[in-house]
N, C-alpha and C positions, 0 to 999 in steps of 0.2 A: 557158138560165136568164136571167131578167131581172136586170139590174144596177140596184141601188137606191143612190143617193148617200147616204152616211151622214148628211150634213147635212139630209136630208129625212125621216129616221127620226123617229118620234114615240114618246115613252114611253107604255107601256101598249097600244101597237098590237099586233095579232096577224095572222098570215098563215095561209092554208089549207095551205101546205106548209112544210117546214123552211126556215129561213134560214141560209145558210152564209157564213162569212168567205172561205173558198176552197171548192173542190168537195168536199174531204174534211174540212173543219173546221167543225163545227156551231156556230152562234151560239145559236139557240133552236129547239126542235122545233115542229112544226105546232100552231097554236092555243095557244101559250104566249106570254104578253105579253113584249114587249121592255122591259126595265127601263131607267130613266134611267141607271143605273150601267153597263149594257151599252154604251149610246151613248157615255158618257164614256170608257170604256176604248177603244173603237174610235178615238175622236178622239186619245186619248193615244198609241195605237199607230201613228198615222199612216195608218190604213186609210181609204180614201176611198169604197169601195163594198162592198156585200154582195150576195149572190145568192139568188134563190128562184124556184121555178116556180109559187108560189102567188099568191093575191090577198089584199089587206088585208081583214080582216073586222071589226076593231074599232078605229077610229081613236082616237088619244089625245084627251084633252080639248083645248079651245081656249085654255086658259090659256097665257100667255106662259111659255116655258120659262126656267128659271134657266140662267145661264151654265154650260156644262159645265166641270168641273174634272177633271184627270187623276187616276187613282188614286194612292194614297199612294206607291207605288213611284216615281212620276214626280218626287217631290220629294227623292229621295235625292241627296246631293251627294258626289262623290268616292268612291263605293263601288267599290273596285278588285276587281271580280268575278274578274278573271283570277288574282289572287293566291290566291283560295279554291280554285282547282283545280290550278294548276301550280306554285305555290310552297308546298311542304309546311309545315304548322305543327304537326304531330303527330309523335311519335317513330316511329309506325308507318310514316309516309310518308318520313321523312328518309333512311332507309337506301336505299330504292329510288331516290329522286331523286338522292342523292349518287352512286349507281352509274351512273345514266343520264348525269349530267354528267361523271363520271369517264371513262366510255367515250368520250364526245365529246372530252374533253381528250386522252386517250391516242391516239385516232385522228388528232386534229389534229397531234400530234407526228409521227406516221407520215407524214401528208400533207406536212408541211414537209420531211421527208427526201426524199420522192419528188419534190416540186417542185424541189428543189435538184439532182436527178439523182443522188443518192447511193444506196448500197445499203441495202436494208431487210431486217431479220430477219423473215421471214414468220411465225415462231412468235409474234411479237407480234400480228400480224393475226389469226392463228388463235385466240389467247387471247381477243382482243376478241370474236370471233364466238361462241366457246363461252360466255362470260359473258353476252353479249347474249341468246342463245337461252335460257339458263337463266332469266334474269330475266323474259323475255317469258312463258315457261311459268308462272312463279310469280305474276307481277303484270301480266297482260295488260291489264286495264282501265287501270291507272295509266300504263303505258308508252304506250298510245294517247292518253291524256289529255295527256301531256307534248308530244306532237306538235302538238296544238292550242293549247298554252300560249303559244308564241311569245315567250317572255321572254328567251331566251338571246341575248346580244349577242356578235357576232363568231363565229369558228370556223364560218363558214357551210358550207363544204364538208363538214366533219366532221359537223355537225348534220344536214345533208341526207342524208348517207350513212347515218348511224345510223337516222334516221327511215324512210328508204326500205327499209332492211334489216328493220326491225320490221314494216312493212306487207307486205313481200314474204314474210316468214315466215308471217304470218297467212293471206295468200291461199293460199300453198302448202299449209298444213295443211288449209284448207277444200277445196282442190283435190285433196287426197289424194296429194300428191307423195311418193314413197318417200324415206326418211330420207337416204340418201346424196346423191340428187339435190337434196333440199331444202337440204342443207349447201352444195352448189355454188351454188344460186340465192341464198342469203343472202350468200355470199361475193361473188358477182357484184354483188348489190345494194349491198353496202358499198363496192365498188370501181368502180361503174359510170361515174363521172365523173372518174376519176384523170387521164385525158388532159387535162382542163381545167386541171389544176394547172400545166401548162407553157405555157398560153396567156397573152398579155399582159393585165395587170390592167385596162388601159384599155378592152379589149374586154369583159371579164367584168363590169366595174362600170359600163358605159356606161348612162346613162339615156336612155330613148327608143328608137327603132328603130335597128337595125344597118344599115350600108351593105351592099351586095351582097358586097363583098370581106370585110367583117367576118363576115357570115353564113356565107360559105364557110369562113372560118377556124374559126368555132364548130363547123361540121359536120365538122371533121376530128377532133373529140375521141373519137368511138367507135373508129376504127382506132387512134388514139394510146393509148387506154385498153387496147385489146386487146394492143397491143405491150408495154405496161408489165406487164399482168397475166400474159401467157403467156411473154414473152421475158425480162423482168427478175425478176419474182416467181416465175416457173416454176409457175404454177397450171395445172390441167388445161384441156383444150379446152372442157369443159363450162362452166367459169367464164368462159373467154374469149368464148364465143358470147353469153353474157348481156350482157356489156359492149359487144360489137361491135354487137349487133342491138337494143338497147333503145329506139332511136329509129326502128325500122322500124314502118310502119303496116299495120294489117290489110288495108286496101284497096290497098296497094302504093305509097303516095305518100310513104313515109318515106325515111330515109337511114341508112347510106351506100350500100346495095345495092338499094334499092327492092324488097325482098322483100314477099311478100303471104301472108296466111292461114297455113296450117299449115307453110309454108316457113320461117316465123320460128321460131326456137328457143322452146320452151315457157317456159323460164325468163326469156327476154327479154320475152315477152309479159306475164308476171307483173310483172316489174320496171317495165315501161312504165306499167302502171296505177298501181303504187305511187308511182313517180316523178312522174307527172302530178298525183296527189292531193297529194303533199307539196309540190310546186311551187305549187299553188293556195292552200294554207292557210298558207304561210309567206311572209314579205315578201321581195321582191327589190328591188334598187336602182331598177328601172324601173316598179314598180307596187305597190299595196297588196295585202295578202293577202285571201283570201276566207274566210268562215266555213265550217265543215265541211259544213253543210247545202247551201250554194250550190255548193260543190265537188262534192258528190254529185249535185246536179241537173245540173251540167255534164257529168259522166261519163255519167249516164243518157241525156243528149241526144246521145251520140256516134253512135248508129245505125250501128255496125260500120264506122266510118271509120278510127279510129286503133287501137281496142282489140279484142282477141278477146272476143266477146260472152260466152263461157262463163267466162273469167277475170273479166270485169267483174261477172258475176252472182255469182261466188264472193266477190268483194270486197265487194259490197253486202250479201250475206248475213252476212259477217263483221263489217262495220262498222255496218250499219243506216243508215237514211235520215238519222237524226240521230246522228252518230258519238259514241262515248264521249268525255266531256269537253266536249261542246257545251253552250252556254248556251241555255236556251229560256224563252219566256214562256208561262205558263199562262192559261187563260181566266178565272181569278179575279184576274189581275193579279200573281200570284206569279212569282218568278224561280227557276229551278232549273238543275241541270246533269245531263246524262245519265250514269248510272253503269253501266248494263247494258242491252244490246240483245237483242232476241229476233227471230229470223228469221220466226217465225210471226205476230208482232204488231208490225211495225216502227214503227207510230205510237203504240204504248203500251209504251215501255220502262220500266225502273226509273230513278228520278231521285233526286237529293238536293236538298232545298229550301235555297236560299241566302237568299232574301228572301221572307217570307210576304206575304199579301194586305194586311196592315195596315202593312207597311213594316219589320217587324222583320228585322234582318240576323243570320244564323246564322254563327258561325265554323266552321272546318273540323271541329273535334271536336264541334260541336253539330249539325252538318248533319242534317236530318230526312229519313230515307228514305221514299220514297213509291213504290208500285207502281201504275202507271196501268192495269194490267189489272184490279185490284180497285177502284181509285178511279174508277169509271165516270163520275162527275160532273165530273171534271177531264180536260182534253185540252190538247194543245200548240197554241198559236196560231201561233207562228213562232219561228224561231231568232234569237238575239241575237249581235251582235258585241260583246264586252266593251269594246273601245276606243270604239266608237260610243256605247254606253250611257253610258260615263263622260263622253265629250265633250258629250253632250246635257244632262247633269245637273250639270255643274260650274258 
């Protein structure tokens, strides 16, 4: 395809073939005029080139173009889009969100006991797991959206553990794991990093790269986690293998045992994918988080290096290319969030409108539902990071 700089596009021009923003994102069909408004939106979105296999057939007139202005959504200031998805403002949401935070708080207390080397009542952990599984079954979409919300301050280990357990449960269900084994996998996911609780904070919180000695120290946490899980908490070997092997890589380059392929415990392979996605979408001291769409693209680019391809396929079928809770920009300039994904039409999920094309902001209880399968004139242009959007428009 030919690349055409956006600053060379002319209003009212047409091409003999469709013009795309990306290979799968249509700007205009063949022989349909590009509107001045289309060009303005491309400029506002920061898109520098479009693609086509066609030739221009009807150049725009020679009048001097007016200065392009961004669509009205570009003038919004301080719109805290993240609060519209992860901070509930309706009674229907509040109970689920309080339970999610409550489970993180409760697990954080358990982790403080483990970090201190004291004895833990495993019935407390089992109770957390039972309630977590129940709420995932009842409120799957909301629980996934909280993972992308990124507004919880502190309690990092507990938050990571709960989020990884949520994702591991969803993969396991898609992977048709038997119920007893599924329970072991979720337990392993919740406890996969407990060995880190006894590492020095200066290593865990260090910004920038680790020294070789610090890296070796970090890589001791899977065996340490296994010891805590099986020797102190007395969980079964099936749980222990999940925590011991979740950093093994499909191609044999992981640690601590450099296992490869099917020699890696199936539950560990599931938690590996869940843990990697959670790590990418949430902030760490040494880097900024990624948006869900970019994290998905990174996983898709793995090429059987780190992850079991079949587990990865199940995860993508479960989450969609644009995960539930992701913010997206539509071709008419509106902003929405993903509310439901479909495996058969991953680029046409159900969405909730947050900001319409005129700039009107919808509150959570006003949010307008749209099904992109039936609204064929609308499509997703790209994913948005709420923090970047706010930063650009403050």
